[in-house]
C-alpha positions in Angstrom: 4.7 -20.1 30.7 7.5 -21.5 28.5 9.3 -22.8 31.6 6.2 -24.8 32.6 6.2 -26.5 29.1 9.8 -27.3 29.4 9.3 -28.8 32.8 6.5 -31.0 31.5 8.6 -32.2 28.6 11.6 -33.0 30.9 9.4 -34.9 33.3 8.0 -37.1 30.5 11.4 -37.7 29.0 13.0 -38.7 32.3 10.3 -41.3 32.9 10.7 -43.1 29.6 14.4 -42.7 28.7 15.6 -45.4 31.1 14.2 -48.1 28.9 16.9 -49.3 26.4 14.5 -49.5 23.4 12.1 -46.7 24.4 9.0 -46.1 22.3 8.7 -42.6 23.7 9.0 -39.5 21.6 8.7 -35.8 22.4 9.4 -32.4 20.8 8.4 -28.8 20.0 6.0 -27.4 17.5 5.0 -24.1 16.1 1.6 -23.3 14.8 -0.4 -20.6 12.9 -4.1 -20.3 13.8 -6.7 -18.6 11.6 -9.2 -17.7 14.4 -12.8 -17.2 13.5 -15.2 -15.1 15.6 -15.2 -16.0 19.2 -18.9 -16.1 20.3 -19.8 -17.0 23.8 -23.1 -16.3 25.6 -21.2 -15.3 28.7 -19.8 -12.3 26.8 -23.0 -11.1 25.3 -24.5 -11.1 21.9 -22.4 -11.2 18.7 -18.8 -12.3 18.2 -15.4 -10.9 19.0 -13.1 -11.1 16.0 -9.5 -12.1 16.9 -6.4 -11.5 14.8 -4.7 -14.6 13.4 -1.8 -15.7 15.5 1.4 -17.7 15.7 1.7 -20.1 18.6 4.0 -22.7 20.2 3.6 -26.0 22.0 4.8 -29.4 23.1 4.0 -32.8 21.8 4.8 -36.1 23.6 3.8 -39.6 22.6 4.2 -43.3 23.2 4.1 -45.9 20.5 1.8 -48.7 21.5 2.3 -50.5 18.1 4.3 -49.6 15.0 1.3 -47.7 13.6 -0.6 -46.7 16.8 0.4 -44.2 19.5 -1.0 -42.1 22.3 -0.1 -38.4 22.2 -0.3 -35.5 24.5 -0.4 -32.1 22.8 -0.2 -28.7 24.5 -0.5 -25.5 22.4 -0.5 -21.8 23.3 -1.7 -18.9 21.2 -1.9 -15.2 22.0 -3.4 -12.4 19.9 -5.6 -9.3 20.1 -9.2 -8.5 19.2 -9.6 -6.9 15.8 -11.7 -4.0 17.1 -12.7 -2.5 20.5 -15.4 -4.9 21.7 -15.8 -3.6 25.3 -15.9 -0.3 27.1 -13.8 -0.4 30.2 -14.2 2.2 32.9 -12.0 3.6 35.7 -12.7 6.2 38.4 -10.3 9.1 37.8 -10.4 12.1 40.1 -14.0 11.2 41.1 -15.2 10.9 37.5 -15.8 7.8 35.4 -13.4 7.6 32.4 -14.3 4.9 29.9 -12.0 3.6 27.1 -12.5 0.9 24.4 -9.1 -0.7 24.0 -8.3 -3.7 21.8 -8.2 -6.7 24.2 -5.5 -9.3 24.5 -6.6 -12.8 23.7 -4.9 -15.9 25.0 -5.7 -19.5 24.3 -4.3 -22.7 25.8 -5.2 -26.1 24.5 -4.5 -29.4 26.2 -5.3 -32.5 24.1 -4.9 -36.3 24.2 -5.0 -38.3 21.0 -4.9 -41.7 19.5 -2.6 -41.4 16.5 -2.3 -43.6 13.5 0.8 -43.3 11.4 1.7 -45.2 8.2 5.1 -46.9 8.0 8.2 -45.7 6.1 10.6 -42.7 6.1 7.8 -40.6 4.6 4.4 -41.1 6.4 0.9 -39.9 6.7 -0.6 -39.4 10.2 -4.1 -39.0 11.5 -5.2 -38.2 15.1 -8.5 -38.3 16.9 -9.0 -37.3 20.5 -10.2 -35.0 23.2 -9.2 -31.3 23.6 -9.8 -28.9 26.5 -9.3 -25.3 25.6 -9.1 -22.2 27.9 -9.7 -18.7 26.6 -8.9 -15.4 28.3 -9.5 -11.8 27.3 -7.6 -9.1 29.2 -6.1 -5.6 29.0 -2.8 -4.3 30.2 -4.7 -3.1 33.3 -6.2 -6.5 34.1 -9.2 -8.6 33.1 -11.9 -6.2 34.4 -14.0 -9.2 35.3 -14.1 -10.4 31.7 -15.1 -14.1 31.4 -12.5 -16.8 31.1 -14.5 -19.4 29.3 -13.3 -22.9 28.6 -14.7 -25.6 26.4 -13.9 -29.2 25.5 -14.6 -31.1 22.3 -13.7 -33.9 20.0 -10.5 -33.0 18.1 -8.6 -34.3 15.2 -5.7 -33.7 12.8 -4.2 -34.9 9.6 -0.6 -34.5 8.5 2.5 -35.8 6.8 6.0 -36.3 8.1 9.5 -37.6 7.5 11.8 -39.7 9.7 15.5 -39.1 9.7 17.6 -41.3 12.1 16.1 -40.5 15.6 14.4 -37.3 14.4 10.9 -36.9 13.0 9.6 -33.8 11.2 5.9 -33.3 11.0 3.4 -30.9 9.4 -0.3 -31.1 10.2 -3.6 -29.3 10.4 -5.5 -29.7 13.7 -9.2 -29.0 14.3 -9.9 -28.1 17.9 -13.2 -26.2 18.1 -15.4 -24.1 15.8 -13.3 -21.1 16.8 -9.8 -22.6 16.7 -8.0 -24.7 14.1 -4.3 -24.4 13.3 -1.5 -25.5 11.0 1.7 -26.6 12.6 5.3 -27.8 12.0 7.0 -29.9 14.6 10.3 -31.6 15.3 10.4 -34.7 17.5 13.1 -36.8 19.0 12.6 -40.5 19.2 14.1 -41.9 22.5 
């Protein structure tokens, strides 16, 4: 999965770096998500509690004006359910054997934002946009037909940052859906 992110980043950078005064920037970020209960009608009644998790992602943007940019943001988180929400059964020696393992949880978020950033070496930044999120619950033996729901929503973030030469350091909080919001730190290179 990491190779796919690096390929996307390299593709974006190669398109924009030929311009002498490029307005393109890209970088990596790490995040920490405090998941709330994941409740979907496809799974059944109630919620599945998921452990909080660290994640990683890519951020690429293009400055339309000094204060306004368009950004593409990709984040990945993986975790486990806090308890054993599902009984999974196998046929062993002609008998049904059921277990209730903790499930692996994976979340990928793909977002596009309009970003507003104040001027200066230290700045404030706000973003508003659209996010598409895919969720997956699985076990080491496979998904056992568990649903792989997705959802899309309005998304936004607020943050602060600092510019140093061609580097930008940012910290922000991003709201994606009712289930997922995360704090992140990122380092960007301004081409």
